[in-house]
C-alpha positions as a Markdown table, in Angstrom:
| # | Residue | x | y | z |
|---|---|---|---|---|
| 1 | Met | 5.0 | -43.7 | -28.4 |
| 2 | Gly | 3.8 | -44.4 | -31.9 |
| 3 | Ala | 5.3 | -43.3 | -35.2 |
| 4 | Thr | 4.9 | -39.6 | -36.1 |
| 5 | Ala | 5.2 | -37.7 | -39.4 |
| 6 | Leu | 6.4 | -34.1 | -39.4 |
| 7 | Val | 4.2 | -32.3 | -42.0 |
| 8 | Val | 5.5 | -28.9 | -43.1 |
| 9 | Gln | 2.7 | -26.5 | -44.3 |
| 10 | His | 3.6 | -23.5 | -46.4 |
| 11 | Thr | 0.3 | -21.7 | -47.0 |
| 12 | Pro | -3.0 | -21.3 | -45.1 |
| 13 | Ala | -4.9 | -23.4 | -47.7 |
| 14 | Gly | -2.1 | -25.9 | -48.3 |
| 15 | Gly | -2.7 | -28.5 | -45.6 |
| 16 | Pro | -2.5 | -32.3 | -45.8 |
| 17 | Gly | -6.1 | -32.4 | -47.0 |
| 18 | Arg | -7.3 | -35.9 | -47.7 |
| 19 | Trp | -3.9 | -37.5 | -47.1 |
| 20 | Ala | -4.3 | -36.9 | -43.3 |
| 21 | Arg | -6.8 | -39.8 | -43.0 |
| 22 | Pro | -4.8 | -42.5 | -44.8 |
| 23 | Leu | -1.5 | -41.5 | -43.1 |
| 24 | Arg | -3.3 | -41.9 | -39.7 |
| 25 | Glu | -4.9 | -45.1 | -40.9 |
| 26 | Gly | -1.4 | -46.4 | -41.7 |
| 27 | Gly | -0.2 | -45.7 | -38.2 |
| 28 | Leu | 1.3 | -42.2 | -38.4 |
| 29 | Ala | 0.4 | -39.5 | -36.1 |
| 30 | Leu | 0.7 | -36.1 | -37.8 |
| 31 | Asp | 2.9 | -33.3 | -36.3 |
| 32 | Leu | 1.6 | -30.5 | -38.5 |
| 33 | Val | 3.7 | -27.3 | -38.4 |
| 34 | Ala | 2.1 | -24.2 | -40.0 |
| 35 | Ala | 5.4 | -22.6 | -40.9 |
| 36 | Tyr | 3.8 | -19.8 | -42.9 |
| 37 | Asp | 2.1 | -18.6 | -39.7 |
| 38 | Gly | 5.3 | -18.4 | -37.6 |
| 39 | Ala | 5.1 | -21.9 | -36.1 |
| 40 | Glu | 8.6 | -23.1 | -35.3 |
| 41 | Leu | 10.0 | -26.1 | -37.0 |
| 42 | Pro | 11.9 | -28.5 | -34.8 |
| 43 | Ala | 15.6 | -28.1 | -34.3 |
| 44 | Arg | 16.1 | -31.8 | -35.1 |
| 45 | Leu | 14.1 | -34.3 | -37.0 |
| 46 | Asn | 12.8 | -36.7 | -34.3 |
| 47 | His | 10.1 | -38.2 | -36.5 |
| 48 | Gln | 9.6 | -41.4 | -38.4 |
| 49 | Ala | 8.6 | -39.6 | -41.6 |
| 50 | Leu | 8.7 | -36.2 | -43.2 |
| 51 | Val | 6.1 | -34.7 | -45.6 |
| 52 | Val | 6.8 | -31.3 | -47.2 |
| 53 | Leu | 3.7 | -29.8 | -48.7 |
| 54 | Gly | 3.2 | -27.3 | -51.6 |
| 55 | Gly | 3.2 | -23.5 | -51.7 |
| 56 | Gly | 3.8 | -20.6 | -54.0 |
| 57 | Tyr | 7.5 | -20.4 | -53.5 |
| 58 | Leu | 10.7 | -21.7 | -55.1 |
| 59 | Pro | 12.7 | -24.1 | -52.8 |
| 60 | Asp | 15.2 | -21.3 | -52.0 |
| 61 | Asp | 12.8 | -18.4 | -51.8 |
| 62 | Asp | 14.2 | -17.6 | -48.4 |
| 63 | Leu | 13.3 | -13.9 | -48.3 |
| 64 | Arg | 9.6 | -14.4 | -48.8 |
| 65 | Ala | 9.5 | -17.7 | -46.8 |
| 66 | Pro | 12.2 | -17.5 | -44.1 |
| 67 | Trp | 11.4 | -21.0 | -42.8 |
| 68 | Leu | 12.7 | -22.6 | -46.0 |
| 69 | Pro | 16.3 | -23.0 | -44.8 |
| 70 | Arg | 15.2 | -25.0 | -41.8 |
| 71 | Thr | 12.9 | -27.0 | -44.0 |
| 72 | Arg | 15.8 | -27.8 | -46.3 |
| 73 | Gly | 17.8 | -28.8 | -43.3 |
| 74 | Leu | 15.2 | -31.2 | -42.1 |
| 75 | Val | 15.0 | -32.8 | -45.6 |
| 76 | Gly | 18.7 | -33.2 | -45.5 |
| 77 | Glu | 18.6 | -34.9 | -42.1 |
| 78 | Ala | 15.9 | -37.2 | -43.3 |
| 79 | Leu | 17.9 | -38.3 | -46.3 |
| 80 | Ala | 21.0 | -38.8 | -44.3 |
| 81 | Ala | 19.2 | -41.0 | -41.7 |
| 82 | Gly | 17.0 | -42.9 | -44.2 |
| 83 | Val | 13.8 | -41.4 | -42.8 |
| 84 | Pro | 11.0 | -41.7 | -45.4 |
| 85 | Val | 10.3 | -38.4 | -47.2 |
| 86 | Phe | 7.4 | -37.3 | -49.4 |
| 87 | Gly | 7.6 | -33.9 | -51.1 |
| 88 | Ile | 4.6 | -32.4 | -52.8 |
| 89 | Cys | 4.9 | -29.7 | -55.5 |
| 90 | Leu | 7.2 | -27.2 | -53.6 |
| 91 | Gly | 8.3 | -30.1 | -51.4 |
| 92 | Gly | 9.1 | -32.3 | -54.5 |
| 93 | Gln | 11.0 | -29.4 | -56.1 |
| 94 | Met | 13.0 | -28.9 | -52.8 |
| 95 | Leu | 13.9 | -32.6 | -52.7 |
| 96 | Ala | 15.1 | -32.6 | -56.3 |
| 97 | Gln | 17.1 | -29.4 | -55.9 |
| 98 | Leu | 18.8 | -30.6 | -52.7 |
| 99 | Ala | 19.8 | -33.8 | -54.4 |
| 100 | Gly | 21.4 | -32.0 | -57.3 |
| 101 | Gly | 18.5 | -31.5 | -59.7 |
| 102 | Glu | 17.3 | -28.2 | -61.2 |
| 103 | Val | 14.2 | -26.2 | -60.6 |
| 104 | Arg | 13.0 | -23.1 | -62.6 |
| 105 | Gly | 10.4 | -20.6 | -61.8 |
| 106 | Ala | 7.5 | -19.8 | -64.2 |
| 107 | Tyr | 9.0 | -22.1 | -66.7 |
| 108 | Gly | 7.1 | -24.0 | -69.5 |
| 109 | Glu | 3.4 | -24.4 | -69.6 |
| 110 | Pro | 1.5 | -24.2 | -66.3 |
| 111 | Glu | -0.8 | -26.9 | -65.2 |
| 112 | Phe | -4.1 | -26.4 | -63.3 |
| 113 | Gly | -6.8 | -28.8 | -62.2 |
| 114 | Ser | -7.2 | -32.5 | -62.9 |
| 115 | Thr | -4.4 | -33.7 | -65.2 |
| 116 | Ala | -3.7 | -37.1 | -66.8 |
| 117 | Leu | -0.4 | -38.6 | -65.8 |
| 118 | Thr | 1.5 | -41.5 | -67.4 |
| 119 | Leu | 3.4 | -43.9 | -65.2 |
| 120 | Arg | 6.8 | -44.9 | -66.6 |
| 121 | Pro | 8.2 | -48.4 | -66.6 |
| 122 | Glu | 10.3 | -47.6 | -63.5 |
| 123 | Ala | 7.0 | -47.3 | -61.5 |
| 124 | Asp | 6.4 | -51.1 | -61.9 |
| 125 | Ser | 8.9 | -52.0 | -59.1 |
| 126 | Asp | 8.4 | -48.9 | -57.0 |
| 127 | Pro | 7.1 | -49.4 | -53.4 |
| 128 | Leu | 4.6 | -46.6 | -53.7 |
| 129 | Phe | 3.7 | -46.5 | -57.4 |
| 130 | Arg | 3.6 | -50.1 | -58.4 |
| 131 | Asp | 0.4 | -51.6 | -59.7 |
| 132 | Leu | -1.3 | -48.2 | -60.0 |
| 133 | Pro | -3.4 | -47.4 | -63.1 |
| 134 | Ala | -1.2 | -46.6 | -66.1 |
| 135 | Arg | -2.9 | -43.3 | -66.6 |
| 136 | Pro | -4.2 | -41.9 | -63.3 |
| 137 | Thr | -5.3 | -38.3 | -62.9 |
| 138 | Ala | -4.2 | -35.9 | -60.2 |
| 139 | Ile | -4.8 | -32.2 | -59.4 |
| 140 | Glu | -2.1 | -29.8 | -60.5 |
| 141 | Asn | -1.5 | -26.2 | -59.5 |
| 142 | His | 2.0 | -25.0 | -60.6 |
| 143 | Leu | 3.9 | -22.4 | -62.6 |
| 144 | Asp | 7.4 | -23.6 | -61.4 |
| 145 | Arg | 8.8 | -27.0 | -62.1 |
| 146 | Ile | 11.7 | -29.4 | -62.0 |
| 147 | Val | 13.7 | -29.2 | -65.3 |
| 148 | Ala | 16.4 | -31.8 | -64.4 |
| 149 | Leu | 16.2 | -34.7 | -62.0 |
| 150 | Pro | 19.1 | -35.5 | -59.7 |
| 151 | Ala | 21.7 | -38.1 | -60.9 |
| 152 | Gly | 20.5 | -41.6 | -60.1 |
| 153 | Ala | 16.9 | -40.6 | -59.5 |
| 154 | Arg | 14.2 | -42.9 | -60.7 |
| 155 | Trp | 11.7 | -41.2 | -63.0 |
| 156 | Leu | 8.3 | -42.5 | -62.2 |
| 157 | Ala | 5.6 | -40.4 | -63.9 |
| 158 | Arg | 5.1 | -37.7 | -66.5 |
| 159 | Ser | 2.4 | -35.5 | -68.0 |
| 160 | Asp | 2.0 | -34.1 | -71.5 |
| 161 | Arg | 3.0 | -30.6 | -70.3 |
| 162 | Cys | 5.5 | -31.4 | -67.5 |
| 163 | Pro | 7.8 | -34.4 | -67.7 |
| 164 | Tyr | 9.0 | -34.7 | -64.2 |
| 165 | Gln | 5.8 | -35.5 | -62.3 |
| 166 | Ala | 7.1 | -38.1 | -59.9 |
| 167 | Phe | 10.5 | -39.5 | -58.9 |
| 168 | Arg | 12.4 | -41.4 | -56.3 |
| 169 | Leu | 15.9 | -40.7 | -55.1 |
| 170 | Gly | 17.6 | -43.9 | -56.1 |
| 171 | Glu | 17.2 | -46.5 | -53.3 |
| 172 | Leu | 16.4 | -43.9 | -50.6 |
| 173 | Pro | 12.8 | -43.9 | -49.2 |
| 174 | Ala | 12.4 | -40.4 | -50.7 |
| 175 | Trp | 9.8 | -39.4 | -53.2 |
| 176 | Gly | 8.8 | -36.1 | -54.9 |
| 177 | Val | 5.8 | -35.3 | -57.0 |
| 178 | Gln | 4.8 | -32.2 | -58.9 |
| 179 | Phe | 1.1 | -32.8 | -58.5 |
| 180 | His | -1.2 | -32.7 | -55.4 |
| 181 | Pro | -2.3 | -36.2 | -54.3 |
| 182 | Glu | -3.6 | -34.6 | -51.1 |
| 183 | Cys | -6.0 | -32.3 | -52.9 |
| 184 | Asp | -9.7 | -33.0 | -53.4 |
| 185 | Pro | -11.7 | -31.1 | -56.0 |
| 186 | Asp | -13.3 | -28.7 | -53.5 |
| 187 | Arg | -9.9 | -27.1 | -52.8 |
| 188 | Ile | -10.0 | -25.7 | -56.4 |
| 189 | Arg | -13.0 | -23.6 | -55.4 |
| 190 | Gly | -10.6 | -21.6 | -53.1 |
| 191 | Trp | -8.1 | -20.8 | -55.8 |
| 192 | Asn | -7.6 | -17.2 | -56.9 |
| 193 | Pro | -9.3 | -16.7 | -60.3 |
| 194 | Glu | -7.0 | -13.7 | -61.1 |
| 195 | Arg | -4.0 | -16.1 | -61.0 |
| 196 | Leu | -5.7 | -18.5 | -63.3 |
| 197 | Ala | -7.2 | -16.1 | -65.9 |
| 198 | Pro | -3.9 | -15.0 | -67.6 |
| 199 | His | -3.4 | -18.7 | -68.5 |
| 200 | Gly | -6.9 | -19.2 | -69.9 |
| 201 | Ala | -8.1 | -21.3 | -66.9 |
| 202 | Asp | -11.5 | -21.0 | -65.4 |
| 203 | Arg | -11.9 | -22.0 | -61.7 |
| 204 | Asp | -15.4 | -23.4 | -62.1 |
| 205 | Glu | -14.5 | -25.4 | -65.1 |
| 206 | Leu | -11.5 | -26.9 | -63.4 |
| 207 | His | -13.7 | -27.8 | -60.4 |
| 208 | Arg | -16.3 | -29.5 | -62.6 |
| 209 | Ala | -13.6 | -31.5 | -64.4 |
| 210 | Ala | -11.9 | -32.6 | -61.2 |
| 211 | Leu | -15.3 | -33.8 | -59.8 |
| 212 | Leu | -15.7 | -36.1 | -62.8 |
| 213 | Asp | -12.2 | -37.6 | -62.4 |
| 214 | Asp | -12.3 | -37.9 | -58.7 |
| 215 | Pro | -14.0 | -41.2 | -58.2 |
| 216 | Ala | -11.1 | -42.9 | -60.0 |
| 217 | Ala | -8.4 | -40.7 | -58.7 |
| 218 | Ala | -9.2 | -40.6 | -55.0 |
| 219 | Pro | -8.5 | -44.3 | -54.3 |
| 220 | Val | -5.2 | -44.2 | -56.2 |
| 221 | Trp | -3.6 | -41.5 | -54.0 |
| 222 | His | -5.2 | -42.9 | -50.9 |
| 223 | Glu | -3.4 | -46.1 | -51.5 |
| 224 | Val | -0.1 | -44.3 | -52.1 |
| 225 | Ala | -0.5 | -42.5 | -48.8 |
| 226 | Leu | -1.1 | -45.8 | -47.0 |
| 227 | Arg | 2.0 | -47.3 | -48.6 |
| 228 | Phe | 4.1 | -44.4 | -47.5 |
| 229 | Ala | 2.8 | -44.8 | -43.9 |
| 230 | Ala | 3.6 | -48.5 | -44.0 |
| 231 | Leu | 7.2 | -47.7 | -44.9 |
| 232 | Ala | 7.5 | -45.3 | -42.1 |
| 233 | Thr | 6.0 | -47.6 | -39.5 |
| 234 | Gly | 7.3 | -51.0 | -40.7 |
């Protein structure tokens, strides 16, 4: 059998999006579990990679999302076994918190839509982030955030509003990001405008801006997905 990535989905609209194609191109079959819909997560991690997607929860919001304890368990198994992990938004926050970092809900300024990132010097030697453009853009959609990285984490990228946009857990094959490399601009059209309005964000404007940035952004995050798949299958 070939290599397989377990992909944990937390919301109906929060699937792997355009990361599905490069992960498969890189040799990973996707075992997508719609945990929000009652699909059961595996008792053990028998996969070659783990991807934990985003969702409107904190990493320990177990009452509203009762599958989160099992998800945290799977992340812990992956870290102990050296299985490559990629956490996106909620998934990145979960990875940071499990490793000793700190996450806060509704903290600081929110970020919505296409956002400029700045890669830090640590990214130059990183297996996933090396040789990327110094100022890529990515789609953001968060109120909660990481406020302290775990000890020994490598801080890879920041934005003007939110410092901890990407990190790696030391030498482990484990990465977390606050942004959404799997999102294309059209996903913005499904966002709830009532959630955006209190923060002065307009869904249509966000969509238009993301469309303008996408020709440059899409190949960047496609390449990161390919590199992650290569680690898992190599």
